[in-house]
C-alpha positions in Angstrom: 90.9 -39.4 -92.7 89.2 -36.7 -90.8 87.5 -33.9 -92.6 87.3 -30.2 -91.8 85.1 -27.4 -93.1 86.6 -27.7 -96.6 86.9 -31.5 -96.9 84.7 -34.5 -96.1 85.3 -37.2 -93.6 86.8 -40.2 -95.4 87.1 -42.7 -92.5 85.2 -46.0 -92.6 84.2 -48.3 -89.9 82.8 -51.8 -90.1 82.0 -54.6 -87.7 85.0 -57.0 -87.6 83.0 -60.1 -88.6 81.5 -58.2 -91.6 84.9 -56.9 -92.7 86.6 -60.3 -92.3 83.9 -61.9 -94.4 84.2 -59.3 -97.1 88.0 -59.6 -97.2 87.8 -63.4 -97.4 85.3 -63.3 -100.3 87.5 -60.7 -102.2 90.6 -62.8 -101.6 88.9 -65.9 -102.9 87.6 -64.1 -106.0 91.2 -62.9 -106.6 92.5 -66.5 -106.5 93.8 -66.8 -102.9 93.7 -70.2 -101.3 91.8 -69.8 -98.0 92.7 -72.1 -95.2 90.5 -72.0 -92.1 91.0 -72.5 -89.3 94.8 -72.1 -89.5 96.1 -70.0 -86.6 99.7 -68.9 -87.3 102.1 -69.9 -84.6 105.3 -68.4 -86.0 106.4 -66.5 -89.1 108.4 -68.4 -91.7 111.4 -66.2 -92.3 114.0 -67.0 -94.9 117.0 -64.8 -95.8 115.4 -61.9 -93.9 112.0 -62.1 -95.6 108.7 -63.4 -94.4 107.8 -66.4 -96.7 104.7 -67.6 -95.0 103.7 -68.9 -91.6 103.9 -72.0 -89.5 100.6 -73.4 -88.1 99.7 -76.4 -85.9 98.6 -78.1 -89.2 102.0 -77.4 -90.9 103.8 -74.7 -92.9 101.9 -72.4 -95.3 104.3 -70.8 -97.8 103.3 -67.6 -99.4 104.6 -64.9 -101.7 102.7 -62.3 -99.6 101.9 -62.6 -95.9 99.4 -60.2 -94.4 99.0 -59.7 -90.6 95.4 -58.5 -90.3 95.3 -58.9 -86.5 94.7 -55.2 -85.8 96.4 -53.6 -82.8 98.1 -56.8 -81.7 100.8 -56.4 -84.3 101.5 -60.2 -84.2 103.8 -60.4 -87.1 105.7 -57.2 -86.4 106.3 -58.3 -82.8 107.5 -61.8 -83.9 110.0 -60.5 -86.4 111.2 -57.5 -84.3 109.8 -54.9 -86.6 109.3 -51.5 -84.9 105.6 -50.5 -84.5 105.1 -46.9 -85.7 102.0 -45.3 -84.3 
């Protein structure tokens, strides 16, 4: 995202709490069901695909599962996916 003499800088930074709040609002507006708090304890994997997560409150099934945990790479580590830096 870095610019040079011929192109502008295109990187963005935001405080984590602000980014989280904005993403949650956008997801809710798009029709997502928001469950908080619901810490994922394990990925729910069926036939080689992630189908949701297990939490202490039970299973949350999902068509799409997003790991937004940043550099911890929680989901990739749990399913053995290589982390490409």
